[in-house]
Structures are given as C-alpha cells and as structure tokens.
N, CA and C atoms as an extended XYZ file, in Angstrom:
429
Properties=species:S:1:pos:R:3:atomname:S:1:resname:S:1:resid:I:1 pbc="F F F"
N        -1.721       -3.786       -2.015 N   MET     1
C        -0.932       -2.580       -1.770 CA  MET     1
C         0.508       -2.845       -2.213 C   MET     1
N         0.994       -2.011       -3.086 N   THR     2
C         2.366       -2.114       -3.546 CA  THR     2
C         3.090       -0.810       -3.239 C   THR     2
N         4.205       -0.900       -2.505 N   LEU     3
C         5.048        0.261       -2.235 CA  LEU     3
C         6.318        0.139       -3.049 C   LEU     3
N         6.691        1.248       -3.666 N   ARG     4
C         7.936        1.303       -4.434 CA  ARG     4
C         8.623        2.606       -4.090 C   ARG     4
N         9.928        2.555       -3.915 N   ILE     5
C        10.703        3.752       -3.589 CA  ILE     5
C        11.699        4.019       -4.713 C   ILE     5
N        11.816        5.277       -5.073 N   GLU     6
C        12.784        5.707       -6.080 CA  GLU     6
C        13.738        6.703       -5.434 C   GLU     6
N        15.025        6.516       -5.683 N   SER     7
C        16.065        7.438       -5.246 CA  SER     7
C        16.612        8.126       -6.485 C   SER     7
N        16.854        9.439       -6.396 N   PHE     8
C        17.252       10.170       -7.603 CA  PHE     8
C        17.886       11.506       -7.243 C   PHE     8
N        18.482       12.137       -8.237 N   SER     9
C        18.998       13.493       -8.098 CA  SER     9
C        17.981       14.458       -8.696 C   SER     9
N        18.148       15.734       -8.412 N   ALA    10
C        17.198       16.753       -8.860 CA  ALA    10
C        17.154       16.883      -10.378 C   ALA    10
N        18.147       16.347      -11.064 N   GLU    11
C        18.151       16.431      -12.521 CA  GLU    11
C        17.088       15.538      -13.165 C   GLU    11
N        16.571       14.571      -12.416 N   ASN    12
C        15.525       13.698      -12.938 CA  ASN    12
C        14.197       14.455      -12.865 C   ASN    12
N        13.824       15.058      -13.982 N   GLU    13
C        12.690       15.981      -13.994 CA  GLU    13
C        11.361       15.323      -13.632 C   GLU    13
N        11.123       14.107      -14.072 N   ASP    14
C         9.856       13.446      -13.752 CA  ASP    14
C         9.735       13.173      -12.260 C   ASP    14
N        10.794       12.621      -11.679 N   LEU    15
C        10.739       12.278      -10.258 CA  LEU    15
C        10.761       13.515       -9.371 C   LEU    15
N        11.539       14.532       -9.724 N   ILE    16
C        11.559       15.741       -8.899 CA  ILE    16
C        10.203       16.441       -8.977 C   ILE    16
N         9.534       16.330      -10.111 N   HIS    17
C         8.181       16.885      -10.239 CA  HIS    17
C         7.233       16.202       -9.247 C   HIS    17
N         7.314       14.871       -9.137 N   ASP    18
C         6.492       14.144       -8.167 CA  ASP    18
C         6.812       14.578       -6.741 C   ASP    18
N         8.107       14.723       -6.432 N   ALA    19
C         8.509       15.162       -5.090 CA  ALA    19
C         7.977       16.560       -4.806 C   ALA    19
N         8.105       17.464       -5.766 N   TYR    20
C         7.648       18.840       -5.573 CA  TYR    20
C         6.137       18.909       -5.369 C   TYR    20
N         5.378       18.079       -6.072 N   LYS    21
C         3.921       18.076       -5.885 CA  LYS    21
C         3.562       17.697       -4.451 C   LYS    21
N         4.219       16.670       -3.927 N   ILE    22
C         3.963       16.232       -2.550 CA  ILE    22
C         4.381       17.326       -1.572 C   ILE    22
N         5.583       17.854       -1.746 N   ARG    23
C         6.078       18.901       -0.841 CA  ARG    23
C         5.184       20.131       -0.876 C   ARG    23
N         4.732       20.529       -2.041 N   HIS    24
C         3.870       21.700       -2.142 CA  HIS    24
C         2.556       21.458       -1.386 C   HIS    24
N         1.969       20.296       -1.588 N   THR    25
C         0.714       19.973       -0.915 CA  THR    25
C         0.877       19.998        0.600 C   THR    25
N         1.910       19.323        1.101 N   VAL    26
C         2.096       19.182        2.549 CA  VAL    26
C         2.605       20.473        3.180 C   VAL    26
N         3.667       21.030        2.643 N   PHE    27
C         4.291       22.177        3.306 CA  PHE    27
C         3.639       23.509        2.955 C   PHE    27
N         3.421       23.784        1.700 N   VAL    28
C         2.903       25.096        1.291 CA  VAL    28
C         1.394       25.175        1.518 C   VAL    28
N         0.647       24.190        0.981 N   ASP    29
C        -0.808       24.242        1.104 CA  ASP    29
C        -1.288       23.954        2.530 C   ASP    29
N        -0.845       22.835        3.126 N   GLU    30
C        -1.341       22.441        4.453 CA  GLU    30
C        -0.734       23.263        5.585 C   GLU    30
N         0.589       23.417        5.568 N   GLN    31
C         1.270       24.033        6.709 CA  GLN    31
C         1.578       25.508        6.491 C   GLN    31
N         1.252       26.025        5.336 N   HIS    32
C         1.416       27.453        5.019 CA  HIS    32
C         2.864       27.927        5.113 C   HIS    32
N         3.795       27.048        4.741 N   VAL    33
C         5.205       27.421        4.672 CA  VAL    33
C         5.383       28.275        3.414 C   VAL    33
N         6.103       29.360        3.549 N   ASP    34
C         6.398       30.225        2.404 CA  ASP    34
C         7.118       29.399        1.340 C   ASP    34
N         6.637       29.450        0.101 N   LYS    35
C         7.249       28.606       -0.940 CA  LYS    35
C         8.693       28.984       -1.208 C   LYS    35
N         9.106       30.202       -0.886 N   ASN    36
C        10.518       30.569       -1.033 CA  ASN    36
C        11.388       29.852       -0.006 C   ASN    36
N        10.825       29.510        1.145 N   LEU    37
C        11.554       28.716        2.137 CA  LEU    37
C        11.552       27.237        1.737 C   LEU    37
N        10.424       26.792        1.214 N   GLU    38
C        10.316       25.383        0.832 CA  GLU    38
C        11.259       25.040       -0.318 C   GLU    38
N        11.291       25.885       -1.314 N   TYR    39
C        12.170       25.651       -2.464 CA  TYR    39
C        13.413       26.508       -2.258 C   TYR    39
N        14.327       25.983       -1.439 N   ASP    40
C        15.444       26.737       -0.885 CA  ASP    40
C        16.699       26.757       -1.745 C   ASP    40
N        16.657       26.167       -2.918 N   GLY    41
C        17.835       26.151       -3.785 CA  GLY    41
C        18.832       25.061       -3.463 C   GLY    41
N        18.528       24.209       -2.485 N   LEU    42
C        19.464       23.157       -2.077 CA  LEU    42
C        19.133       21.798       -2.701 C   LEU    42
N        18.091       21.738       -3.503 N   ASP    43
C        17.700       20.455       -4.088 CA  ASP    43
C        18.785       19.855       -4.975 C   ASP    43
N        19.572       20.692       -5.625 N   SER    44
C        20.621       20.168       -6.504 CA  SER    44
C        21.740       19.490       -5.712 C   SER    44
N        21.861       19.793       -4.413 N   GLU    45
C        22.885       19.185       -3.554 CA  GLU    45
C        22.417       17.884       -2.908 C   GLU    45
N        21.131       17.562       -3.052 N   ALA    46
C        20.525       16.497       -2.267 CA  ALA    46
C        20.275       15.228       -3.076 C   ALA    46
N        20.134       14.139       -2.328 N   VAL    47
C        19.616       12.886       -2.857 CA  VAL    47
C        18.144       12.859       -2.447 C   VAL    47
N        17.273       12.612       -3.411 N   HIS    48
C        15.832       12.665       -3.195 CA  HIS    48
C        15.214       11.274       -3.271 C   HIS    48
N        14.028       11.156       -2.664 N   TYR    49
C        13.273        9.906       -2.679 CA  TYR    49
C        11.797       10.218       -2.884 C   TYR    49
N        11.132        9.341       -3.599 N   VAL    50
C         9.672        9.361       -3.688 CA  VAL    50
C         9.191        7.936       -3.457 C   VAL    50
N         8.153        7.816       -2.619 N   VAL    51
C         7.500        6.528       -2.416 CA  VAL    51
C         6.203        6.539       -3.216 C   VAL    51
N         5.998        5.449       -3.952 N   TYR    52
C         4.782        5.268       -4.740 CA  TYR    52
C         3.933        4.187       -4.081 C   TYR    52
N         2.675        4.503       -3.862 N   PHE    53
C         1.697        3.562       -3.332 CA  PHE    53
C         0.791        3.193       -4.497 C   PHE    53
N         0.861        1.941       -4.940 N   ASP    54
C         0.130        1.519       -6.142 CA  ASP    54
C         0.354        2.507       -7.286 C   ASP    54
N         1.611        2.891       -7.454 N   GLU    55
C         2.101        3.777       -8.532 CA  GLU    55
C         1.686        5.240       -8.390 C   GLU    55
N         1.088        5.617       -7.273 N   LYS    56
C         0.769        7.030       -7.016 CA  LYS    56
C         1.846        7.607       -6.087 C   LYS    56
N         2.442        8.760       -6.443 N   PRO    57
C         3.440        9.364       -5.550 CA  PRO    57
C         2.769        9.903       -4.287 C   PRO    57
N         3.203        9.382       -3.107 N   VAL    58
C         2.521        9.725       -1.860 CA  VAL    58
C         3.448       10.233       -0.757 C   VAL    58
N         4.756       10.053       -0.916 N   SER    59
C         5.689       10.463        0.135 CA  SER    59
C         7.025       10.839       -0.490 C   SER    59
N         7.729       11.740        0.176 N   THR    60
C         9.023       12.170       -0.344 CA  THR    60
C         9.939       12.579        0.803 C   THR    60
N        11.220       12.641        0.509 N   ALA    61
C        12.234       13.129        1.450 CA  ALA    61
C        13.499       13.412        0.652 C   ALA    61
N        14.445       14.062        1.329 N   ARG    62
C        15.764       14.267        0.735 CA  ARG    62
C        16.794       14.244        1.861 C   ARG    62
N        18.058       14.056        1.495 N   TRP    63
C        19.164       14.236        2.429 CA  TRP    63
C        20.303       14.900        1.680 C   TRP    63
N        21.140       15.581        2.470 N   ARG    64
C        22.319       16.212        1.892 CA  ARG    64
C        23.392       16.286        2.963 C   ARG    64
N        24.627       16.359        2.496 N   GLU    65
C        25.745       16.493        3.428 CA  GLU    65
C        25.924       17.950        3.808 C   GLU    65
N        26.181       18.179        5.095 N   THR    66
C        26.482       19.509        5.612 CA  THR    66
C        27.762       19.393        6.427 C   THR    66
N        28.227       20.495        6.963 N   LYS    67
C        29.442       20.422        7.788 CA  LYS    67
C        29.198       19.673        9.092 C   LYS    67
N        27.915       19.515        9.496 N   GLU    68
C        27.588       18.770       10.722 CA  GLU    68
C        27.363       17.280       10.481 C   GLU    68
N        27.295       16.858        9.228 N   GLY    69
C        27.040       15.452        8.917 CA  GLY    69
C        26.042       15.327        7.780 C   GLY    69
N        25.171       14.353        7.898 N   ILE    70
C        24.138       14.132        6.886 CA  ILE    70
C        22.810       14.596        7.468 C   ILE    70
N        22.188       15.526        6.781 N   LYS    71
C        20.928       16.105        7.259 CA  LYS    71
C        19.766       15.558        6.442 C   LYS    71
N        18.822       14.928        7.137 N   LEU    72
C        17.593       14.453        6.517 CA  LEU    72
C        16.602       15.610        6.487 C   LEU    72
N        15.907       15.763        5.366 N   GLU    73
C        15.036       16.924        5.205 CA  GLU    73
C        13.807       16.579        4.370 C   GLU    73
N        12.840       17.454        4.455 N   ARG    74
C        11.659       17.483        3.588 CA  ARG    74
C        10.872       16.175        3.571 C   ARG    74
N        10.782       15.524        4.748 N   PHE    75
C         9.939       14.336        4.855 CA  PHE    75
C         8.485       14.767        4.792 C   PHE    75
N         7.745       14.190        3.874 N   ALA    76
C         6.340       14.531        3.714 CA  ALA    76
C         5.566       13.313        3.228 C   ALA    76
N         4.378       13.147        3.779 N   VAL    77
C         3.450       12.095        3.359 CA  VAL    77
C         2.104       12.768        3.140 C   VAL    77
N         1.477       12.490        2.007 N   LEU    78
C         0.158       13.061        1.757 CA  LEU    78
C        -0.821       12.617        2.839 C   LEU    78
N        -1.724       13.499        3.218 N   THR    79
C        -2.626       13.288        4.357 CA  THR    79
C        -3.299       11.924        4.347 C   THR    79
N        -3.878       11.543        3.227 N   GLU    80
C        -4.651       10.302        3.188 CA  GLU    80
C        -3.795        9.047        3.284 C   GLU    80
N        -2.470        9.206        3.256 N   TYR    81
C        -1.561        8.061        3.349 CA  TYR    81
C        -0.781        8.048        4.662 C   TYR    81
N        -1.086        8.955        5.561 N   ARG    82
C        -0.403        8.986        6.860 CA  ARG    82
C        -0.916        7.861        7.749 C   ARG    82
N        -0.080        7.488        8.721 N   ASN    83
C        -0.405        6.418        9.675 CA  ASN    83
C        -0.607        5.068        8.995 C   ASN    83
N         0.075        4.866        7.889 N   LYS    84
C         0.063        3.588        7.171 CA  LYS    84
C         1.490        3.033        7.052 C   LYS    84
N         2.409        3.577        7.853 N   TYR    85
C         3.815        3.153        7.901 CA  TYR    85
C         4.598        3.492        6.637 C   TYR    85
N         4.054        4.361        5.796 N   ILE    86
C         4.767        4.760        4.584 CA  ILE    86
C         5.949        5.654        4.940 C   ILE    86
N         5.755        6.588        5.865 N   GLY    87
C         6.858        7.436        6.320 CA  GLY    87
C         7.952        6.615        6.972 C   GLY    87
N         7.578        5.638        7.785 N   ALA    88
C         8.566        4.769        8.427 CA  ALA    88
C         9.307        3.934        7.384 C   ALA    88
N         8.584        3.438        6.405 N   PHE    89
C         9.203        2.687        5.309 CA  PHE    89
C        10.272        3.524        4.627 C   PHE    89
N         9.935        4.758        4.324 N   LEU    90
C        10.882        5.662        3.668 CA  LEU    90
C        12.079        5.952        4.567 C   LEU    90
N        11.826        6.292        5.818 N   LEU    91
C        12.909        6.608        6.743 CA  LEU    91
C        13.853        5.423        6.928 C   LEU    91
N        13.320        4.237        7.122 N   VAL    92
C        14.156        3.046        7.320 CA  VAL    92
C        15.021        2.786        6.090 C   VAL    92
N        14.456        2.941        4.907 N   GLN    93
C        15.227        2.731        3.681 CA  GLN    93
C        16.399        3.713        3.591 C   GLN    93
N        16.129        4.965        3.896 N   ILE    94
C        17.176        5.984        3.841 CA  ILE    94
C        18.252        5.701        4.886 C   ILE    94
N        17.837        5.390        6.106 N   LEU    95
C        18.815        5.114        7.169 CA  LEU    95
C        19.677        3.903        6.838 C   LEU    95
N        19.098        2.883        6.243 N   GLU    96
C        19.890        1.712        5.851 CA  GLU    96
C        21.000        2.102        4.880 C   GLU    96
N        20.700        2.986        3.958 N   GLU    97
C        21.717        3.460        3.014 CA  GLU    97
C        22.782        4.302        3.714 C   GLU    97
N        22.357        5.153        4.625 N   LEU    98
C        23.269        6.136        5.215 CA  LEU    98
C        24.109        5.608        6.360 C   LEU    98
N        23.639        4.582        7.059 N   LYS    99
C        24.387        4.060        8.210 CA  LYS    99
C        25.788        3.605        7.820 C   LYS    99
N        25.946        3.157        6.599 N   LYS   100
C        27.247        2.687        6.133 CA  LYS   100
C        28.279        3.814        6.097 C   LYS   100
N        27.821        5.045        6.006 N   SER   101
C        28.746        6.178        5.873 CA  SER   101
C        29.480        6.497        7.171 C   SER   101
N        28.933        6.067        8.306 N   LYS   102
C        29.524        6.336        9.631 CA  LYS   102
C        29.515        7.826        9.988 C   LYS   102
N        28.803        8.639        9.215 N   LYS   103
C        28.711       10.074        9.518 CA  LYS   103
C        27.518       10.326       10.423 C   LYS   103
N        27.578       11.422       11.140 N   ARG   104
C        26.477       11.845       12.004 CA  ARG   104
C        25.244       12.092       11.130 C   ARG   104
N        24.112       11.529       11.539 N   ILE   105
C        22.850       11.716       10.828 CA  ILE   105
C        21.931       12.525       11.738 C   ILE   105
N        21.378       13.600       11.211 N   TYR   106
C        20.524       14.465       12.026 CA  TYR   106
C        19.415       15.068       11.183 C   TYR   106
N        18.476       15.702       11.873 N   LEU   107
C        17.375       16.377       11.193 CA  LEU   107
C        16.776       17.424       12.118 C   LEU   107
N        15.957       18.276       11.538 N   HIS   108
C        15.157       19.243       12.291 CA  HIS   108
C        13.718       18.760       12.198 C   HIS   108
N        13.198       18.224       13.291 N   SER   109
C        11.852       17.667       13.306 CA  SER   109
C        10.834       18.706       13.731 C   SER   109
N         9.724       18.744       13.006 N   GLN   110
C         8.601       19.524       13.500 CA  GLN   110
C         8.135       18.892       14.802 C   GLN   110
N         7.632       19.717       15.699 N   GLU   111
C         7.201       19.235       17.013 CA  GLU   111
C         6.225       18.056       16.892 C   GLU   111
N         5.327       18.121       15.931 N   THR   112
C         4.322       17.062       15.773 CA  THR   112
C         4.916       15.739       15.308 C   THR   112
N         6.134       15.736       14.800 N   ALA   113
C         6.758       14.505       14.290 CA  ALA   113
C         7.828       13.943       15.221 C   ALA   113
N         8.065       14.587       16.350 N   VAL   114
C         9.140       14.163       17.257 CA  VAL   114
C         8.991       12.704       17.672 C   VAL   114
N         7.805       12.293       18.065 N   ASN   115
C         7.625       10.912       18.520 CA  ASN   115
C         7.865        9.905       17.403 C   ASN   115
N         7.506       10.242       16.187 N   PHE   116
C         7.800        9.381       15.034 CA  PHE   116
C         9.308        9.150       14.925 C   PHE   116
N        10.076       10.223       15.009 N   TYR   117
C        11.530       10.080       14.887 CA  TYR   117
C        12.129        9.374       16.096 C   TYR   117
N        11.585        9.613       17.290 N   LYS   118
C        12.059        8.888       18.477 CA  LYS   118
C        11.862        7.388       18.312 C   LYS   118
N        10.716        6.982       17.787 N   ARG   119
C        10.443        5.550       17.567 CA  ARG   119
C        11.412        4.947       16.564 C   ARG   119
N        12.038        5.787       15.773 N   ASN   120
C        12.934        5.296       14.717 CA  ASN   120
C        14.400        5.608       14.994 C   ASN   120
N        14.754        5.811       16.269 N   GLY   121
C        16.160        5.881       16.655 CA  GLY   121
C        16.766        7.260       16.802 C   GLY   121
N        15.961        8.302       16.822 N   PHE   122
C        16.473        9.663       16.974 CA  PHE   122
C        16.236       10.165       18.392 C   PHE   122
N        17.113       11.072       18.825 N   GLU   123
C        16.974       11.735       20.132 CA  GLU   123
C        17.061       13.235       19.949 C   GLU   123
N        16.311       13.954       20.777 N   ILE   124
C        16.350       15.418       20.757 CA  ILE   124
C        17.672       15.901       21.337 C   ILE   124
N        18.238       16.920       20.704 N   VAL   125
C        19.445       17.568       21.193 CA  VAL   125
C        19.135       19.058       21.308 C   VAL   125
N        19.154       19.589       22.526 N   GLY   126
C        18.929       21.019       22.707 CA  GLY   126
C        17.464       21.394       22.824 C   GLY   126
N        17.247       22.691       22.766 N   ASP   127
C        15.917       23.261       22.949 CA  ASP   127
C        15.195       23.406       21.611 C   ASP   127
N        13.909       23.650       21.709 N   SER   128
C        13.117       23.877       20.500 CA  SER   128
C        13.510       25.199       19.859 C   SER   128
N        13.187       25.328       18.584 N   PHE   129
C        13.444       26.569       17.851 CA  PHE   129
C        12.373       26.707       16.781 C   PHE   129
N        12.260       27.885       16.233 N   ILE   130
C        11.268       28.153       15.196 CA  ILE   130
C        11.949       28.150       13.833 C   ILE   130
N        11.372       27.393       12.922 N   GLU   131
C        11.841       27.335       11.539 CA  GLU   131
C        10.583       27.351       10.670 C   GLU   131
N        10.498       28.263        9.736 N   ALA   132
C         9.330       28.407        8.863 CA  ALA   132
C         8.045       28.602        9.673 C   ALA   132
N         8.153       29.327       10.776 N   ASN   133
C         7.025       29.605       11.676 CA  ASN   133
C         6.439       28.359       12.323 C   ASN   133
N         7.245       27.296       12.446 N   ILE   134
C         6.821       26.028       13.044 CA  ILE   134
C         7.859       25.632       14.091 C   ILE   134
N         7.397       25.143       15.248 N   VAL   135
C         8.310       24.684       16.297 CA  VAL   135
C         9.022       23.419       15.820 C   VAL   135
N        10.352       23.422       15.946 N   HIS   136
C        11.197       22.298       15.535 CA  HIS   136
C        12.142       21.909       16.668 C   HIS   136
N        12.693       20.713       16.562 N   PHE   137
C        13.735       20.222       17.459 CA  PHE   137
C        14.853       19.622       16.619 C   PHE   137
N        16.095       19.891       17.017 N   ASN   138
C        17.235       19.229       16.406 CA  ASN   138
C        17.277       17.807       16.972 C   ASN   138
N        17.394       16.826       16.103 N   MET   139
C        17.441       15.433       16.543 CA  MET   139
C        18.586       14.731       15.831 C   MET   139
N        19.231       13.804       16.561 N   ILE   140
C        20.312       13.016       15.967 CA  ILE   140
C        19.949       11.534       16.021 C   ILE   140
N        20.440       10.813       15.034 N   TYR   141
C        20.226        9.369       14.971 CA  TYR   141
C        21.242        8.706       15.886 C   TYR   141
N        20.780        7.821       16.764 N   THR   142
C        21.658        7.261       17.786 CA  THR   142
C        21.844        5.743       17.687 C   THR   142
N        21.347        5.122       16.680 N   LYS   143
C        21.482        3.646       16.595 CA  LYS   143
C        22.635        3.231       15.721 C   LYS   143
C-alpha cells in the first residue's frame, strides 16, 4: 500500500479533475447534494489536496481563508477506502501545514463525521444546523 498526497491550486487541471471526480461520487452521487452547491465557485480561492492509494485518487479536501480563520472543506473519501485511516492521513497532513499560521482552524462537519473530527482535535461549537439538506456542526481545532 502506497499513499501519496498532492497539494495544488484549482489551476492544476489534472489534479482538480481527480478531486472533482471524488467529490462528485461522494457528495452528488452518494449524498445527493445539489451539484450547484457542491461546485460553489470557491475552488479558485482554495488550496486543494488529493490522496492517491497505489496511484488511484481516493480522497480529497480543500481549505481556504475566511474572515473567521481557515476553513477546512470538502473532505471526501471514496466508499471502498473508508476506515483505512486515509481521511485521518489527509487531515493530519493539512493540520501540520496550517498550525504554523496561528489562525483559527474550523470546519462544518456532517453529523456522521463528528466523532472523526473529535478524535483529531476538533470540538463542537454551538448547535447543529442544516447545510445542503444534511445536519452539520461547526467545529474548531483546539490543539
């Protein structure tokens, strides 16, 4: 098993294509998120990542700066690669890069992913809310 992570901007057409394929499969096909919400026009502002498992693109995420700090977004792992620590590998790599910035790091977690983020240093802030017809929680990184 070989894991490789690539960091890139949206201008990298090959890598953004891999990220979009994963996001479409997970969010649009599996979770029935409206593709107009998924492709929100903010990709050009973000730093993107794709994880390759034996050279197959299997996971993706992005982050971007907002007025509240650094927002982690669009974490997705293809179904057959879940529960293999690939998502944790990606999250840890991103956090290692971002911790140096000293800015607030936060995300909107789907309810089903809350425990994953808690295990990786995030805490819930506030009440649940609906985003893309899915229950979410605002979470901040506390380590």
